C-alpha positions in Angstrom: 98.9 65.4 -94.0 97.2 68.5 -95.3 94.1 70.2 -94.0 92.0 70.9 -97.1 89.1 72.6 -95.4 87.4 73.4 -92.1 83.7 74.2 -91.9 81.7 75.2 -88.8 78.1 75.8 -88.1 76.4 77.2 -84.9 72.8 77.3 -83.9 70.8 80.5 -83.8 69.8 81.1 -80.2 72.3 83.6 -78.6 72.6 83.2 -74.9 74.4 85.9 -72.9 75.8 85.8 -69.4 72.7 87.7 -68.3 70.5 85.0 -69.8 72.4 82.4 -67.8 71.8 84.3 -64.6 68.1 84.5 -65.5 68.0 80.7 -66.2 69.4 80.1 -62.7 66.5 82.2 -61.3 63.9 80.5 -63.4 64.9 77.0 -62.4 65.5 77.6 -58.7 62.0 77.8 -57.5 61.9 77.4 -53.7 65.5 78.6 -53.3 65.9 81.4 -50.9 66.5 84.9 -52.4 69.7 85.2 -50.4 71.1 82.0 -51.7 70.0 82.8 -55.2 71.6 86.2 -55.3 74.8 84.9 -53.7 75.1 82.1 -56.2 74.4 84.5 -59.1 77.1 86.9 -57.9 79.6 84.1 -57.7 78.7 82.9 -61.3 79.0 86.5 -62.5 82.4 86.9 -61.0 83.6 83.6 -62.5 82.3 84.7 -65.9 84.4 87.8 -65.7 87.5 85.8 -64.6 87.1 83.2 -67.3 86.4 85.7 -70.1 82.9 84.4 -70.8 80.5 86.5 -72.8 78.0 84.7 -75.1 77.3 81.2 -76.5 74.9 79.8 -79.1 72.5 76.9 -78.5 69.7 75.3 -80.5 66.4 77.2 -80.3 64.0 74.4 -79.5 61.2 76.9 -79.7 61.9 76.9 -83.5 62.5 73.2 -83.5 66.2 73.5 -84.3 68.0 70.2 -84.5 71.6 69.3 -84.4 71.4 67.2 -87.6 70.9 70.2 -89.9 74.0 72.0 -88.7 76.1 68.8 -88.9 75.0 68.1 -92.5 75.5 71.7 -93.5 79.1 71.6 -92.1 79.8 68.4 -94.1 78.5 69.9 -97.3 80.4 73.2 -96.8 83.7 71.3 -96.1 83.3 69.4 -99.3 82.6 72.5 -101.3 85.5 74.5 -99.8 87.9 71.6 -100.5 86.5 71.1 -104.0 86.2 67.4 -103.2 83.3 65.1 -104.2 81.6 63.1 -101.4 82.5 60.0 -103.3 86.2 60.8 -102.9 86.0 60.5 -99.1 87.2 57.1 -98.1 86.9 57.4 -94.3 84.5 59.4 -92.1 85.4 59.8 -88.4 82.8 61.2 -86.0 84.3 62.6 -82.8 83.4 64.3 -79.6 81.0 64.2 -76.7 77.8 65.1 -78.6 76.1 62.1 -80.2 72.7 60.6 -80.7 73.7 56.9 -80.3 75.9 54.8 -78.1 75.8 52.3 -80.9 76.4 52.0 -83.8 79.1 54.7 -84.6 77.4 58.0 -85.3 79.5 58.4 -88.4 77.4 55.8 -90.2 74.3 57.9 -90.0 75.9 61.0 -91.5 77.6 59.0 -94.2 74.2 57.4 -95.0 72.4 60.8 -95.1 75.1 62.1 -97.5 74.8 59.0 -99.7 78.4 58.1 -99.0 79.8 54.5 -98.8 83.1 55.2 -97.1 84.5 53.5 -94.0 83.2 54.9 -90.7 83.9 54.9 -87.0 83.7 57.2 -83.9 86.3 58.5 -81.5 85.5 59.6 -78.0 88.0 61.5 -75.9 86.1 64.6 -74.6 87.6 67.9 -75.8 90.6 66.1 -77.2 88.5 64.1 -79.6 89.2 66.2 -82.7 92.9 66.1 -82.0 92.8 62.3 -81.6 90.9 62.1 -84.9 93.7 64.1 -86.6 96.4 61.9 -85.0 94.7 58.7 -86.3 94.1 60.3 -89.7 97.7 61.3 -89.9 98.9 57.7 -89.4 96.3 56.3 -91.8 97.3 58.8 -94.5 101.0 58.3 -93.9 100.8 54.5 -94.4 98.5 54.9 -97.4 95.5 53.2 -95.9 93.2 56.1 -96.9 93.6 59.1 -99.2 90.9 61.6 -98.1 89.4 61.6 -94.6 86.5 63.7 -93.2 86.4 64.4 -89.5 82.9 65.4 -88.2 81.5 66.5 -84.9 78.3 67.8 -83.5 78.9 69.2 -80.1 75.3 69.8 -79.0 75.5 69.1 -75.3 73.5 71.6 -73.4 71.0 68.9 -72.4 73.7 67.3 -70.3 72.9 69.7 -67.5 69.8 71.7 -68.4 67.8 72.3 -66.4 69.1 70.2 -63.6 72.4 72.0 -63.2 70.5 75.3 -63.0 68.6 74.3 -59.9 70.5 76.0 -57.0 70.7 73.8 -53.9 73.7 75.2 -52.2 76.8 77.4 -52.8 79.1 74.4 -52.9 77.7 73.1 -56.2 79.4 75.9 -58.1 82.7 74.2 -57.6 81.7 71.3 -59.9 78.8 73.0 -61.9 80.0 76.4 -63.1 81.6 75.1 -66.4 78.0 74.0 -67.4 77.1 77.7 -67.7 79.8 78.3 -70.3 78.9 75.6 -72.7 77.9 76.5 -76.3 77.0 74.3 -79.3 78.5 73.9 -82.7 79.1 71.4 -85.5 82.3 71.1 -87.6 83.6 69.2 -90.5 87.3 68.9 -91.5 88.8 67.3 -94.6 92.4 66.1 -94.5 94.4 64.5 -97.4 97.7 62.8 -97.9 100.7 64.9 -98.4 104.4 65.0 -97.6 103.9 67.5 -94.8 105.1 66.2 -91.5 103.1 66.7 -88.3 104.3 66.3 -84.7 102.0 65.0 -81.9 102.9 65.2 -78.2 100.7 64.1 -75.4 100.9 64.2 -71.6 98.3 62.1 -69.8 97.2 62.1 -66.1 94.6 59.4 -65.7 94.6 59.9 -61.9 92.5 63.0 -62.6 89.9 61.2 -64.6 87.1 62.1 -62.2 87.5 65.9 -62.5 85.2 66.2 -65.6 82.6 63.6 -66.3 79.1 62.8 -67.7 78.0 59.5 -66.0 75.8 57.0 -67.8 73.2 54.8 -66.2 75.1 51.9 -64.5 78.4 53.7 -64.4 79.0 52.6 -60.8 79.2 49.0 -62.0 82.0 49.8 -64.4 84.3 51.8 -62.1 85.2 52.2 -58.5 83.3 55.3 -57.5 84.8 58.4 -56.0 83.1 61.4 -54.2 83.5 63.5 -57.3 81.3 61.3 -59.6 77.5 61.8 -60.2 77.3 65.1 -58.3 74.6 66.4 -60.7 72.8 63.2 -61.5 73.0 60.7 -64.5 73.8 62.2 -67.9 74.5 65.6 -66.4 77.8 67.5 -66.7 80.2 67.6 -63.6 83.3 69.6 -64.0 85.7 70.8 -61.3 86.9 73.9 -63.2 89.3 75.2 -60.7 91.1 71.9 -60.4 91.2 71.5 -64.2 92.8 74.9 -64.8 95.3 74.4 -61.9 96.4 71.1 -63.6 96.6 72.8 -67.0 98.9 75.5 -65.6 101.1 72.9 -64.0 101.2 70.5 -66.9 100.3 72.0 -70.3 102.4 75.1 -70.0 105.6 73.2 -69.3 104.8 70.7 -72.0 104.4 73.5 -74.6 107.7 75.1 -73.5 109.5 71.8 -73.6 108.2 70.6 -77.0 108.3 73.9 -78.9 111.7 75.2 -77.8 111.6 78.5 -79.7 108.2 79.8 -78.6 108.5 82.8 -81.0 108.9 80.4 -84.0 105.2 79.4 -84.7 103.0 81.9 -86.4 99.8 81.1 -84.4 98.7 79.1 -81.4 95.2 77.6 -81.0 94.2 76.6 -77.4 91.0 74.7 -76.5 88.5 77.3 -75.6 87.4 76.4 -72.1 88.7 79.8 -70.8 90.7 81.9 -73.2 91.9 84.1 -70.3 93.4 81.2 -68.5 95.3 80.2 -71.6 96.6 83.7 -72.1 97.9 83.9 -68.5 99.7 80.6 -69.0 101.1 81.6 -72.3 102.4 84.8 -70.9 104.1 82.9 -68.0 106.0 80.6 -70.3 106.9 83.3 -72.8 104.6 82.7 -75.8 103.9 86.0 -77.6 100.4 86.8 -76.5 99.5 88.3 -79.9 100.1 84.8 -81.4 97.6 83.1 -79.2 94.2 83.0 -80.9 91.8 83.7 -78.1 88.5 84.7 -79.7 86.5 81.5 -79.6 85.4 81.3 -75.9 84.2 84.9 -75.6 82.1 84.6 -78.8 80.9 81.0 -78.6 81.6 79.6 -75.2 83.1 76.2 -74.6 82.1 74.2 -77.7 84.1 71.1 -76.6 86.0 69.4 -79.4 84.7 71.9 -82.0 86.7 74.7 -80.3 89.9 74.4 -82.3 88.1 73.9 -85.6 86.1 77.0 -84.8 89.3 78.9 -84.0 90.9 77.9 -87.2 87.8 78.8 -89.2 87.6 82.2 -87.6 91.3 82.9 -88.1 91.1 82.0 -91.8 88.1 84.3 -92.2 90.2 87.1 -90.6 93.3 86.4 -92.7 95.2 85.5 -89.5 95.7 81.9 -90.6 97.3 81.5 -94.1 98.8 78.7 -96.1 102.4 78.2 -95.1 101.9 79.4 -91.4 103.5 77.4 -88.7 100.7 76.3 -86.4 100.6 74.9 -82.8 97.4 73.3 -81.3 97.6 73.1 -77.5 94.4 71.8 -76.0 93.7 70.4 -72.6 90.9 67.8 -72.1 89.1 65.8 -69.5 90.9 62.6 -68.8 93.1 64.4 -68.1 95.2 64.8 -71.2 97.2 67.6 -72.7 98.5 67.9 -76.2 100.9 69.9 -78.4 100.4 69.5 -82.2 102.8 71.2 -84.7 102.3 71.4 -88.4 102.5 73.8 -91.4 99.1 74.9 -92.6 
């Protein structure tokens, strides 16, 4: 499989850490000043620890909508790859952000592009784009399809705004802080059949499935509930960030070391950007050369969910850090929990 192009689009409204602290104040009417200031100090400290700086979201004051950015990324990916829309024989839409539970969101974007290709969606939280690559690889390898487009629209700030910004007590920061790092983005990636081999390795810990969730109405009829679920209300983001990063240190780092072997061999590593500082610490611990870890997405765009690695690759190509022939490693962690190491030559 060969990646022909990666295109990314972000909305216009820049939100700084200071803006987030102001949002907390704006939406916490009735909260005592002492509680508000204590909570804001904790959030500010966690921003510094995580390496958070800015993120971009839709400016609803300007009536910005996700669809424009998604369609622009699709058009840009086609142009960069010099491929006609009629040559795409499968569109996969992936990620958390979506407008419909049914049918597959991919049908809508194929329809709006005037495409008649096969369509389906993949949902696996921040691992969704990697899963789409894995499935594409198998399809291309067996000749089922020739040219595949992977699309996502990670526009998710409504899963927690404004509810997660209403301060009730200090304890909510344990499962709510990651909300404040979320940014928004769309991406489109085109992959084609080639003789290039890829390697996919996964480590799954389903016993940690309740660490990071967005519950739907009626969720409690589908699963046995736990005390971690529905902490912020239906459709709102719940994420135990501390537990997530502890699990990543204990699981992802050893997986990378075991799978890669020669950690100095790859030219560039792309983590999922939920906290670039946490990945850098883990990379240093296992011996990955820090200069080879691309850690610019989170400080500049926040956690953009399954669009994080496409954004990293896009930025690295723009900078000249990612070039054809480079040995690449993708190493995301995702809710579920699941960890992955993907190796290929770009």
